[in-house]
C-alpha positions as CSV (number, residue, x, y, z in Angstrom):
1,M,-24.9,-0.1,-6.2
2,S,-24.7,3.7,-6.2
3,K,-26.7,6.7,-7.0
4,T,-25.7,9.4,-9.5
5,S,-26.4,12.9,-8.3
6,G,-25.7,15.5,-11.0
7,S,-22.3,14.6,-12.5
8,Y,-20.9,12.7,-9.5
9,L,-21.1,9.2,-8.0
10,V,-22.5,8.5,-4.5
11,L,-20.7,5.6,-3.1
12,E,-22.0,3.1,-0.6
13,N,-20.4,0.8,2.0
14,F,-20.1,-2.9,1.3
15,I,-21.2,-4.9,4.4
16,G,-22.3,-8.5,4.5
17,G,-22.2,-8.9,0.7
18,K,-24.6,-5.9,0.2
19,F,-24.2,-2.2,-0.7
20,V,-25.4,-0.2,2.3
21,P,-26.1,3.6,2.0
22,C,-24.6,6.0,4.5
23,R,-26.3,9.0,6.1
24,S,-23.4,11.5,5.5
25,H,-20.8,11.8,2.9
26,I,-17.4,13.4,2.1
27,D,-16.6,15.2,-1.1
28,S,-13.9,13.5,-3.2
29,Y,-12.3,15.6,-6.0
30,D,-11.2,14.9,-9.5
31,P,-7.6,16.1,-9.3
32,S,-7.5,16.9,-13.0
33,T,-10.3,19.5,-12.7
34,G,-10.5,20.3,-9.0
35,E,-14.3,19.5,-9.1
36,V,-16.2,17.1,-7.0
37,Y,-16.0,13.6,-8.5
38,C,-17.9,11.5,-6.0
39,K,-19.5,11.5,-2.6
40,V,-17.8,9.0,-0.2
41,P,-19.5,7.6,2.9
42,D,-18.4,9.3,6.1
43,S,-18.6,6.1,8.1
44,G,-18.1,5.8,11.8
45,E,-18.5,3.4,14.7
46,E,-22.0,2.2,13.7
47,E,-20.8,1.2,10.2
48,V,-17.6,-0.4,11.4
49,E,-19.5,-2.3,14.1
50,A,-21.9,-3.7,11.4
51,A,-18.9,-4.7,9.2
52,V,-17.1,-6.4,12.0
53,A,-20.2,-8.3,12.9
54,A,-20.6,-9.5,9.3
55,A,-16.9,-10.5,9.1
56,T,-17.2,-12.4,12.5
57,E,-20.2,-14.3,11.3
58,A,-18.6,-15.2,8.0
59,F,-15.3,-16.3,9.5
60,P,-16.1,-20.0,10.6
61,G,-17.4,-20.9,7.2
62,W,-14.7,-19.2,5.2
63,S,-11.8,-20.5,7.4
64,D,-13.2,-24.1,7.1
65,R,-12.9,-24.1,3.4
66,S,-9.8,-25.8,2.0
67,Q,-6.9,-23.8,0.7
68,E,-7.8,-24.9,-2.9
69,Q,-11.5,-23.8,-2.5
70,R,-10.4,-20.4,-1.4
71,A,-7.9,-20.2,-4.2
72,Q,-10.7,-20.8,-6.8
73,V,-12.5,-17.7,-5.6
74,L,-9.4,-15.5,-5.6
75,N,-8.5,-16.7,-9.2
76,K,-12.1,-15.9,-10.3
77,L,-11.7,-12.4,-8.8
78,A,-8.4,-11.9,-10.7
79,D,-10.2,-12.9,-13.9
80,L,-12.9,-10.3,-13.4
81,I,-10.3,-7.6,-12.6
82,E,-8.6,-8.4,-15.9
83,A,-11.9,-8.4,-17.8
84,N,-12.7,-4.9,-16.4
85,L,-9.1,-3.6,-16.7
86,E,-9.9,-0.6,-18.9
87,E,-12.9,0.6,-16.8
88,L,-10.8,0.2,-13.6
89,A,-7.8,2.0,-15.1
90,Q,-10.0,5.0,-16.3
91,A,-11.5,5.2,-12.9
92,E,-8.2,5.0,-11.0
93,S,-6.7,7.7,-13.2
94,R,-9.6,10.1,-12.7
95,D,-9.9,9.5,-9.0
96,Q,-6.2,9.4,-8.0
97,G,-4.6,11.6,-10.7
98,K,-2.1,9.1,-12.1
99,T,-1.8,8.7,-15.9
100,I,-4.2,6.2,-17.5
101,T,-1.1,4.5,-19.0
102,F,0.4,3.9,-15.5
103,A,-3.0,2.6,-14.1
104,R,-3.5,0.4,-17.2
105,T,0.0,-1.1,-17.2
106,A,0.9,-1.2,-13.5
107,D,-1.9,-0.6,-10.9
108,I,-4.7,-2.7,-12.3
109,P,-2.7,-5.6,-13.6
110,R,-0.9,-5.8,-10.3
111,A,-4.2,-5.9,-8.5
112,A,-5.2,-9.0,-10.5
113,H,-1.7,-10.5,-10.0
114,N,-2.0,-10.0,-6.2
115,F,-5.0,-12.3,-6.1
116,R,-3.4,-14.9,-8.4
117,F,-0.1,-14.9,-6.5
118,F,-1.6,-15.4,-3.0
119,A,-4.2,-17.9,-4.3
120,S,-1.2,-20.0,-5.4
121,S,1.4,-19.3,-2.8
122,M,-0.8,-20.0,0.2
123,C,-1.2,-23.6,-1.1
124,H,2.6,-24.2,-1.0
125,H,3.7,-23.2,2.5
126,T,4.8,-26.1,4.8
127,T,4.8,-26.3,8.5
128,E,7.5,-27.8,10.8
129,C,7.8,-31.2,12.4
130,S,10.3,-32.7,14.9
131,E,10.6,-35.8,17.0
132,L,11.6,-36.3,20.6
133,D,12.4,-40.1,20.4
134,H,13.7,-40.3,24.0
135,M,10.3,-39.1,25.2
136,G,8.2,-40.8,22.6
137,C,6.8,-37.6,21.3
138,L,6.1,-36.1,17.9
139,N,6.0,-32.3,17.6
140,Y,4.5,-30.3,14.7
141,T,3.2,-26.9,14.0
142,I,-0.1,-25.8,12.4
143,R,-1.0,-22.3,11.2
144,C,-4.5,-21.0,11.7
145,P,-6.2,-17.8,10.4
146,V,-6.3,-15.1,13.0
147,G,-9.9,-13.9,12.5
148,V,-11.1,-10.5,11.4
149,A,-8.4,-8.5,9.7
150,G,-8.5,-4.7,9.7
151,L,-6.9,-3.3,6.5
152,I,-6.2,0.3,5.9
153,S,-4.8,1.4,2.5
154,P,-3.5,4.7,1.2
155,W,-4.3,7.1,-1.7
156,N,-1.2,6.8,-3.8
157,L,-1.8,3.2,-5.1
158,P,-5.5,2.7,-4.2
159,L,-6.5,-0.7,-5.8
160,Y,-2.9,-2.0,-6.0
161,L,-2.3,-1.8,-2.2
162,L,-5.8,-2.6,-1.2
163,T,-5.6,-5.9,-3.0
164,W,-2.1,-6.5,-1.7
165,K,-3.7,-6.7,1.7
166,I,-7.1,-8.4,0.9
167,A,-5.6,-11.2,-1.1
168,P,-3.3,-12.8,1.5
169,A,-5.8,-12.1,4.3
170,I,-8.6,-14.0,2.7
171,A,-6.3,-16.6,1.1
172,A,-5.2,-17.5,4.6
173,G,-8.8,-17.9,5.8
174,N,-9.4,-14.6,7.5
175,T,-12.3,-12.3,6.9
176,V,-11.8,-8.6,6.3
177,V,-13.0,-5.1,7.2
178,A,-11.1,-2.7,4.9
179,K,-10.9,1.1,4.8
180,P,-9.5,2.6,1.7
181,S,-8.4,6.3,1.6
182,E,-11.4,8.6,1.5
183,M,-9.6,10.5,-1.3
184,T,-9.4,7.5,-3.6
185,S,-12.3,5.2,-2.9
186,V,-13.8,4.5,-6.3
187,T,-11.9,1.4,-7.5
188,A,-12.4,-0.2,-4.1
189,W,-16.1,0.3,-4.5
190,M,-16.0,-1.1,-8.0
191,L,-14.1,-4.1,-6.6
192,C,-17.1,-4.9,-4.4
193,K,-19.3,-5.7,-7.3
194,L,-16.6,-7.9,-8.8
195,M,-16.4,-9.8,-5.5
196,Q,-20.1,-10.5,-5.7
197,Q,-19.7,-11.9,-9.2
198,A,-16.6,-13.9,-8.1
199,G,-18.6,-15.7,-5.4
200,V,-16.9,-14.2,-2.4
201,P,-19.3,-15.2,0.4
202,P,-21.2,-12.4,2.2
203,G,-19.2,-11.0,5.0
204,V,-15.8,-12.3,3.9
205,V,-14.7,-8.9,2.6
206,N,-16.4,-5.8,3.9
207,I,-15.4,-2.3,2.8
208,V,-16.2,0.7,4.9
209,F,-15.4,4.1,3.5
210,G,-14.5,7.2,5.5
211,T,-11.8,9.2,7.2
212,G,-9.1,7.9,9.4
213,Q,-10.4,10.0,12.3
214,R,-13.8,8.3,12.3
215,A,-13.9,5.0,10.4
216,G,-10.2,4.2,10.8
217,N,-10.1,4.9,14.5
218,A,-13.2,2.8,15.0
219,L,-11.6,-0.1,13.2
220,V,-8.2,-0.1,14.9
221,S,-9.9,0.4,18.3
222,H,-12.4,-2.5,17.9
223,P,-11.8,-5.3,20.4
224,E,-12.9,-8.0,17.9
225,V,-10.3,-7.0,15.2
226,P,-7.1,-8.8,16.3
227,L,-4.9,-7.8,13.4
228,I,-4.3,-4.5,11.6
229,S,-2.4,-4.0,8.3
230,F,-1.8,-0.3,7.6
231,T,0.0,1.6,4.8
232,G,0.2,5.3,5.3
233,S,2.0,8.0,7.3
234,T,4.3,7.5,10.3
235,A,2.2,9.9,12.3
236,T,-1.0,7.9,11.8
237,A,0.9,4.7,12.6
238,R,1.8,6.1,16.0
239,L,-1.9,6.7,16.7
240,I,-2.8,3.2,15.5
241,T,-0.2,1.7,17.7
242,E,-1.6,3.6,20.7
243,R,-5.2,2.7,20.0
244,S,-4.5,-1.0,19.3
245,A,-2.1,-1.5,22.3
246,P,-4.8,-2.3,24.9
247,Y,-5.9,-5.3,22.8
248,C,-2.3,-6.5,21.9
249,K,-3.2,-6.6,18.2
250,K,-0.8,-7.9,15.5
251,L,0.4,-4.9,13.5
252,S,2.0,-4.6,10.1
253,L,2.8,-0.9,9.4
254,E,4.2,0.1,6.0
255,L,4.9,3.8,6.3
256,G,6.6,6.7,4.6
257,G,9.8,6.9,2.8
258,K,12.5,9.4,1.7
259,N,14.2,7.0,-0.8
260,P,17.7,7.9,-1.9
261,A,18.9,7.1,-5.4
262,L,22.7,6.9,-5.2
263,I,24.3,7.4,-8.6
264,F,28.0,6.7,-8.9
265,A,30.3,8.1,-11.6
266,D,30.7,4.6,-13.1
267,A,26.9,4.1,-13.6
268,D,25.3,3.4,-16.9
269,L,23.8,6.9,-17.2
270,D,21.6,6.2,-20.2
271,Q,19.7,3.5,-18.3
272,C,20.1,5.3,-14.9
273,I,18.8,8.7,-15.9
274,E,15.7,7.4,-17.7
275,T,14.8,5.1,-14.8
276,T,15.5,7.8,-12.1
277,V,13.3,10.3,-13.9
278,R,10.5,7.7,-14.0
279,S,10.9,6.9,-10.3
280,S,11.0,10.5,-9.3
281,F,8.2,12.0,-11.2
282,S,5.7,9.2,-12.2
283,N,3.3,9.1,-9.2
284,Q,1.6,12.2,-7.8
285,V,3.9,20.0,-3.2
286,R,4.1,23.3,-3.5
287,S,4.9,24.5,0.0
288,F,8.2,22.6,-0.1
289,I,9.3,24.6,-3.2
290,A,8.9,27.9,-1.3
291,L,10.8,26.4,1.6
292,A,13.6,25.2,-0.7
293,K,14.0,28.8,-2.0
294,S,14.1,30.2,1.5
295,E,16.9,27.8,2.4
296,G,19.0,28.8,-0.6
297,G,18.1,26.0,-2.9
298,I,18.4,26.3,-6.6
299,I,15.2,25.5,-8.7
300,H,16.6,24.2,-12.0
301,C,13.3,23.5,-13.6
302,G,9.6,23.2,-12.8
303,E,7.6,25.0,-10.2
304,G,8.2,28.8,-10.4
305,V,10.6,28.4,-13.3
306,D,8.6,26.9,-16.1
307,Q,5.2,28.0,-17.1
308,L,2.5,25.2,-16.9
309,V,0.1,25.6,-19.8
310,L,-3.1,23.6,-19.2
311,P,-6.4,23.2,-21.2
312,E,-9.2,25.4,-19.9
313,R,-11.1,22.4,-18.3
314,N,-7.9,21.6,-16.3
315,A,-7.1,25.1,-15.1
316,N,-8.2,24.4,-11.6
317,G,-6.7,20.9,-11.4
318,Y,-3.9,19.8,-9.2
319,F,-1.0,20.0,-11.7
320,M,2.6,20.8,-11.0
321,P,5.6,20.6,-13.4
322,A,8.5,18.2,-12.7
323,T,10.8,20.1,-10.4
324,V,14.5,19.6,-9.7
325,I,16.3,21.3,-6.8
326,S,19.9,21.4,-5.7
327,G,22.1,23.4,-3.2
328,L,20.2,22.4,0.0
329,P,21.9,21.2,3.2
330,D,21.2,17.7,4.2
331,S,19.4,19.0,7.3
332,S,16.8,20.9,5.2
333,R,13.2,19.7,5.6
334,V,13.0,19.4,1.9
335,M,15.8,16.8,2.1
336,Q,14.4,15.1,5.2
337,E,10.7,14.9,4.7
338,E,8.5,12.8,2.3
339,I,7.3,14.9,-0.6
340,F,4.3,13.5,-2.5
341,G,4.8,15.2,-5.9
342,P,7.0,15.4,-8.9
343,V,10.0,16.9,-7.0
344,T,13.5,15.5,-6.7
345,C,16.5,17.0,-4.9
346,I,20.1,16.5,-6.1
347,S,23.1,16.4,-3.7
348,P,26.6,15.5,-4.8
349,F,29.0,13.1,-3.0
350,D,32.6,12.0,-3.4
351,T,33.0,8.8,-1.5
352,E,31.1,5.6,-0.6
353,D,31.1,6.7,3.0
354,E,29.6,10.0,2.1
355,A,27.0,8.4,0.0
356,V,26.0,6.0,2.8
357,S,25.9,8.9,5.3
358,K,23.5,10.9,3.0
359,G,21.4,7.9,2.2
360,N,21.0,6.9,5.9
361,G,20.8,10.5,7.2
362,V,17.0,10.5,7.2
363,R,14.5,9.0,9.7
364,Y,13.0,6.8,7.0
365,G,14.3,3.5,5.5
366,L,11.8,2.1,3.0
367,S,13.8,1.7,-0.2
368,A,17.0,2.9,-2.0
369,T,18.5,2.5,-5.4
370,V,22.2,2.2,-6.3
371,W,23.6,2.8,-9.7
372,S,27.1,1.5,-10.4
373,R,28.9,-1.0,-12.8
374,D,31.2,-2.0,-9.9
375,V,29.7,-5.3,-8.5
376,G,31.7,-5.1,-5.3
377,K,30.5,-1.6,-4.6
378,V,26.9,-2.6,-5.3
379,H,27.1,-5.3,-2.6
380,R,28.8,-3.1,-0.1
381,M,26.2,-0.3,-0.5
382,A,23.3,-2.8,-0.4
383,K,24.6,-4.1,3.0
384,R,25.2,-0.7,4.5
385,L,22.1,1.2,3.5
386,Q,19.3,1.2,6.1
387,A,16.4,0.3,3.9
388,G,14.0,-2.6,3.6
389,L,14.5,-2.8,-0.1
390,V,17.6,-1.9,-2.2
391,W,17.4,-1.9,-6.0
392,T,20.7,-1.9,-7.8
393,N,20.8,-0.8,-11.5
394,C,17.0,-1.1,-11.6
395,W,13.9,0.2,-9.9
396,L,10.5,-1.3,-8.7
397,V,11.4,-4.8,-9.7
398,R,9.3,-6.9,-7.3
399,D,9.4,-10.6,-6.5
400,L,6.2,-11.0,-4.4
401,N,7.9,-14.0,-2.7
402,L,10.3,-11.7,-1.0
403,P,9.7,-9.4,2.0
404,F,8.4,-5.9,1.5
405,G,8.6,-3.3,4.3
406,G,10.8,-0.6,5.8
407,M,13.2,0.1,8.6
408,K,13.3,3.0,11.1
409,N,10.3,5.3,10.7
410,S,9.3,3.5,7.5
411,G,7.5,0.7,9.3
412,V,7.2,-2.4,11.4
413,G,6.9,-5.9,10.0
414,R,7.1,-7.3,6.5
415,E,4.6,-8.6,3.9
416,G,5.2,-10.8,0.9
417,G,4.9,-14.5,0.2
418,K,6.1,-16.2,3.3
419,D,5.9,-13.0,5.5
420,S,2.2,-12.4,4.6
421,Y,1.5,-16.1,5.4
422,H,3.1,-15.7,8.8
423,F,1.4,-12.3,9.5
424,F,-2.1,-13.4,8.5
425,T,-1.9,-16.7,10.5
426,E,-1.1,-17.7,14.1
427,V,1.3,-20.6,14.6
428,K,0.4,-23.3,17.0
429,S,2.7,-26.0,18.3
430,V,1.3,-29.5,18.9
431,T,2.9,-32.3,20.8
432,I,1.6,-35.9,20.5
433,K,2.9,-38.6,22.8
434,H,2.8,-42.0,21.1
């Protein structure tokens, strides 16, 4: 499955149900120490071509299986993820940098839940039927899997978001070529062995590791991959749109966010502050702090204010103290751009209109939170905010049946129970004259 060279892993691609070595590799670092953790395949057109060929060959047999037969395989895979939860959580923490507790309680359980949810939900969607009595015709729709799905997932929630894409794709009868982030590939590679054990047929899920410039570009440009689901940056999404346009591919693009938390004076501060601290600092940039200072911002705590004392083995790791900034104009890049790090900016407002203006005054529109005891205000704000998800008096509560996705520069399309079913299938209208 892999070779160990010195103290690091050497990962291999997973194509046609087998682990396949790659000729060249990329260094992936342990963010807690700054040292090389593993060698990730630097795949390109050759590897992607082999993966697409394997997925294409596997498609007829997998798509012909009944929904219940596919669900059995997905549920077995969920069982195996749960059985290996601790090993996966430790690997996710070391590879991505999140706390073991977060990986253990959120990322890995959610990965298992993704397979269980779509194994079940895909069995319960219904199609439409109508009659044209005066013409003696019966009309109905059927939904068919699209074919080979290209799936590209990001570094911040590696296994969580990879399984969010794989599960509905294969539950609907598609086959998959997936490319995880080259910075966080280990749990995706571990998933491959579990797929073998779960009885996922060879070629149904292929995972090709590498950079967006090489492996990602080859995947989105491939003429036999009719569908792309991507989570990542807006800039990369523009390139994907351009590369896939000649082939009229179906696209689902879940992109960046600059997500406002609007806290009104009548909010339950005990609940609000605890949750907002968690949402701001839990998932892990230094240049923005220098920019904030140059623009007159006040650094209340964190980077440049509080000394960060680390154990010797972590001295070269990618650590940064939780940082709070205020005093910046709304036009500041710090207020406008997505910051991946434990940094939050505070900006006061007086009225609902001002709060809406600040919340909508960025190019993103992924999510927002509103904190208020006033039920009417909560509904007004939820309607006016330009975001695909609005949480009120809570955060990160997800019903997987409901749509997930963003507005404006935060994406195109939605995924979730019914939405994923629609995205990963093509609808066909049938008319029968009787």
